[in-house]
N, C-alpha and C positions, 0 to 999 in steps of 0.2 A: 496855471496853478496860482498865478498872482491874483486873478479875478476871484478865485475861490478863497484865497487868503483874505482879500478885502471884504468879501461878503460875509465872512465868518468871524470878523472881529467883533468882540463884545464892546459894550460902551465903556468898559474899563481898559480897553486896549489889549486884552489877552485873548488867545484862541478859545473858542467855545468848546464844550465837551464833545459835540459832534465832530467839529473840525479836528480836534485832537486825535480821534480814532479813525477819521475818514482816510487819512493817509495809509494807515495799516491795512484797512479793509481793501483799499484800492490795490495796494501791493500784493496782497494775498490773492485777489481775484485775477490779476494779470499773471501771477505765477501759476495758478491753477490752470488758466487758459493755455499757456504755453506747454505745460506738462501734459495736459490732456491731448493737445494737438500732436505732441511727439508720440504719444502712445498710439493714437489713431493712425498716424502716417506710417508707423513701423509695425503695424499688426502683421503677424506671420500668416502666410497663406495656408489654405486648408490642408494641403499635403504635409507641410512641415508640422503643423499643429497635431495632425493625426499621428505622425511618426513619433513625436515627443510623448504623446499620450500612451502609445503602445509600448514605447521604451520604458516609461515610468512604471507602467503596470507590470511589465515583465521583470523589471528590477525588484519591484515589490514582491513578486512571486518568488524570485530567487532568495530574497531576504527571509521570507517565510520558511522556505525549504532549508536554508542554512540554519536558521534558529531551531528548526525541528531536530536536525540530526547532530547538533553539537553534543559533545560527550558530557552531558549533565545527568545527574542522578537525583530525581526528586522523590521524596517520600510519598508514596501513594496513600490515598485516603482509606484507612482501614475501616472506617465506618461503612463505606460503600461496598466493602467486601464481606460484611457480616462476620468479621472476626475470623476469616478463613485461615486455616493452618494446614501446611503440607509437609509431610515427611518424605525425604528423598533417600532411597536405598543407596548405600555405598557398595556398588557391585564391583567385582574384580575388573581391572582395567581392560581386559580383553573384550568386555561388552561395550565399551565406549571410548575412553581416552586414549587407548592404544592407537586408534585410527587417526588421531589428530596430528600425527607425524606427517600425514598427507594434507597439505594446506587446503586442497580442494574440499576436504571434509567439512570445514567450517565456513565455506564461502559460496558453495554452489546453491542452486535453487531449492534443494532439499534440506538445507542446513538449519532449518528451524528446530530440528531435533537437538542440535548442539546449542543453539542460541537460547532456547527455553531452559534447558538444563543449566547452563551457565548463569542465566539471570536469576533463576530460582535459588541457586546455591547462595546468592548474595541478597536474597529478598527478605523483607521483614516478615513475610508469611511463612518462611521456613521454620520448622520446629525440629529440635533434636530429640524431642520426647514423643515417641509414636503413639502414646496413650492420649495425647491431646491433639492428634492430627485428625483432620477431616478427610484428607485424601493422601494417597501414597503414590509418588512418582517412581516408575521403574525406567531408568534412563538407559535404553539400549539404542545404540546408533546403527540402524540397519542400512541407511542410505550411504554411509561412508564407503562401504564395500559394494559399490554399485557396479557390478562386473558386466562384461559384454559377452553375450552368447550369440553367435551367428550375426554379429553386427548390431544386436539389439541389447538395450540395458536389461539387466535381470537382477532380481533380489530373491532368488530362490532360497538363499540361505536364511532369510529373515524369520520364517516360522520356526525353524529349528533353534535359532539363536534366542528368540523370545521365549520359547517353550523351556529352554534350558535355564534362562534367568528366573522364570516363574518357579520352576522346580527347586532352584537354589534358595529363593526366599521362603518358599513353603516349608522347607526343611529347617530353616534357621529362625523363622519368625511365625507367629500365629495369625498375622493380620490378613493374609490372603485367604486362608481357609475359613476364617470366621465369617467372611462376607462373600466368599466365592469370587473375589476380585471386583465386586461392584463399586468399591471406593478406591480402586487403583486406576492410575492414569498412564497411558502410553502415547507416544507421538508417532504418527504414520504420515510422514511429509512427502510422500511420493505419489505417483500417478493415480492409483486407485485405492489409496488409503489402507483401510483395515483389511482389505483382501490380500494385500502384500503380493501383488503381481502387476506387471507393466502392460499386459495386453488385456483389453476389457473382456473379451469372450472367455478367456481362461480365468480371469479374476472373478467373473460372475459365476462361472461353473463351480469354482472352489469355495467362493463365499468367504465370510469372516471365519477365521479359525475358531473352533469350538472353545478353546481355552480363553479366548478374548471376548466372547459374546456378552459377558456380564460387565465388562469394564468400560471405561470412558476413553475414547480415542480422539486425539487431537489430529485432525487430518485436513490436508489441502483439498481433497476430493469432496465435492458436495453437489448434489442435484436436488431439484424440487419434486422429483417423482420417485416412486419406489424403486430402489436399486439394491441388489444384494450386498454391495460394498459399503452401505451405510446402515445396515441392519444391526447396529450396535449403538449404544449411547455415544454421541460424538459432538465435537465442536469443530466447525469449519474455520480453519486458520489460513492466513495468507502465505504464499510461498516466500522464501527468504530472499531479500535483496540487501546487499551489504550497505550499511549506512556510510562506511568509509568510502565505498565506491561512488556513492551519490555525492558525498562531500567533495571527492576529487573531481568529479565531473563539473560541479558548480564552480570549483576553484580554478579549473584550467580551461574551461570552454569559453571561447570568445565569439559570441554570435551577435553582439551589438544589440541585444534585446529584440531581435527580429525572429519571427517564426516563418521562415521562407519555404518550409515544406508543408504542403497542404495535407497529404495523407501519407503516413509512413508505415512500412513494415520491413523488417529484416529477419530472416529465418528460413527454415526449411520449406521450400515450395517445390514439389515434384512436378516435372513436366509431364511425366507419365505416372499417374497416381498409384498404380499397382506396383508395390515394391516386392522384394524377394519373399516377404512373409505371405504374399497373396492377399493382403488387406489394403484397404484404401486409407492412406494417412490423411488425417484431418477431415475424414468423410468427404473428400474432394474439395473442401472449401478453399484451401490455400491454392490448389491447382486452378480453380475457377478465377480466383483473384489475379493470379499471374497471367492467365490467358486473356481475361477481360481487360485488365488495366496495366499490363506490362509495358505497353507503349503509350499510356496516357500520361501526359506531362504533369498532371495534377498529383499523380501517385509516384512516390519514391519507394520502389520495391527492390530489395536486394536479397539474393539467395545465400550469399556467403558470409561467414563469420567475420566480425570486425570488433576488436577488443574495445574500441572507443565508441561503440554504437549508442551509448547513453547521450553522447553529445548530439547525435542525430535526433533523439527524442526531444531534447531541449530546443531544437529548431523547428519542431513539428507542431501543427495545430491539432490534427487527429492522429491517433496511434491505433492501428489495427491490432486487435487481440483475438485472433481466431483460435479455435480449439486445435490441439495437436492429437496425441493419442488420447489424452484426457481433456476435459473441457477447460481446465484452468491453465494459467500461464503466468510467469513472472512479469511479463510485459504489463500486466494489469497494475501491479504495484509501481513499477518503474514509470509508467505513464502518469499516474497520479502524483507521485512525489516530484516529478519534473515538469508538471504543469501542462501536460498534453492530454487532451480529452480522449479517454479510452473508448474504443469502439468494440464492444464485446460481441463476438460471433460464436455462440455456443448455446445451443438450445437447452433450456431448463437448468442452467447453471445456478447453483446456490452460492452466493458471494459471502465472503467473510465479514463478520462483525457488523451486520446490518443495523444494529441499534446505535452504532457509533459512526457509521459511514453511510450517508444518504446516497446510495448508488444511483438511483434514478435522477438525482439532481446534478451529478458530476460526470455521467457517462452516457453513452448511447448503446442500446442493445438492438442488434440487427439479426433477425432469424436467419438460420443457415440457408433457407430456400431463397432468401432475398439478397444474397451476396452479390449477384449480378447487377443489382440496382444501387450499389454502394455510392457510385458517383453522384447520382441525383439526390440520394438521401443526405449525403454530407454537404452538398451545395445548398440544400434547403435549410439545414441546421446553421450553416455558416451565415446565411442571409437573415436568419430569424433570431434564434436564442443562443448563439455561440458565446456572447459576452457573459450571459448569465451562468452558463456552464463553467466558464473559465474563472469567474469570480468565486464560485463555490469551491473550485479546486484549490484556491489560495488559503482556505481555512486550515491553519496549522494543526488543528485537532484531528482532521481527517488524515492528513499525511502521517501524523504521529501514530495513529491507530494501526497503520499497516506496516510499521517498521519494528524489527526486533533489535534490541540493544543488549550488550553484555551485562548491563545493570538495568533493572526495571525502571523505566521512566514513566511518570504519571500519565496514564492514558495511552501508552504505547501498546504494541501487539501483545507482549507478554502480560501487561496489565489487563488487556481485553480478555485474554485467556483466563486469568484469575477471576475476573468479573463474571465470565460465563460459568466457571466452576462454582462461584458463590451462589449461583442460581440453582445449583444441583445439590444443595446440602441435605436434601432428603435422603440422599444416598450415603451420607456420612454415618458410619457405624457409631462413632462417638456421640453425635447429636441424637441419634435415635435412642441410644442408651440413656442419655441425660433426660430426654423427654419421658421415657418410660419410668424413670425413677421419680 
């Protein structure tokens, strides 16, 4: 440094401009060198880096899900609903709210009939003036009294109950008769929707009740081929999954951000597919899954109920969603909101809200005949485009579109129902009258 000092003295005995800043430049260079060396020598190995990446991604997924299901009420965009207005009949409590004394009524997989009613009662689209209404909701809870007959669920009371409600409003109001029910809306949130039966062959034989064939049915059942149980104007809606239940799962599950289950399914899998009804449950699909993969370490298959099974979904990469009696399942919604790639095994299923949920980008569809190839199919996806599917699942708009809330949240399942109805305003008696005038 002395040599440098001597060489950089000016003829006036003062340090030159270059010498003045050289010391600072040298200090900075040495500091940068030692800092870079530290980083290089302490670089994490690949496995640690991979784990951190996965953990961070999973935590992000959880944050998205948490943000989605928080109890917030956003005013939805009226412009996108074309000024839609809905009148809600105030029926005697025996048609709906009397059943709420049973907690199951508002929390089971068929509870969208309750959730939609509750949300619309508080919605901006509700009108108390029937003459400005585009549609009329008849809130009858048929799935609350989901009785058991010979060990099987039955809703044989549904047709009589709905017919009674229609008779009541027809006598008290003119709105049903003037349109023959074409601007009236019902919810049919059980296995075969507007057929109001739980066994498909009986449902198909009976078809949609005559008194409902002009109306709009909000139903969980939907297929892409001609079927007697959707021969009425309808909107396919998701099954009900409790936002509170999902919130609790996210708050209490401790899985350290890892998805240590490759393929998951918990539910009814019959070892001998013919049950006492003489019919094959799940068209043998679940039985094949159990027989083929019951001892496969990649597959986590359980036949018995477990109240905390959503925590298992949160640990899983792929969640199997095979058909049961009907093609749809609440597992579909639970998988999406908990970040597990749904594997849909149900031929020709029509999925809810396809304009808001890009199903082909967030799920896998496996034909029923290929269920025996599940292992190789899932391994191929895991080694190719799994990360792309998972990233799409994190979109909070997708999760929001599949969840019902007590108050309509902008873009949630009830909002999607309203949006679908806003596309059917040609059925509105009020609009047709205005246009004719």
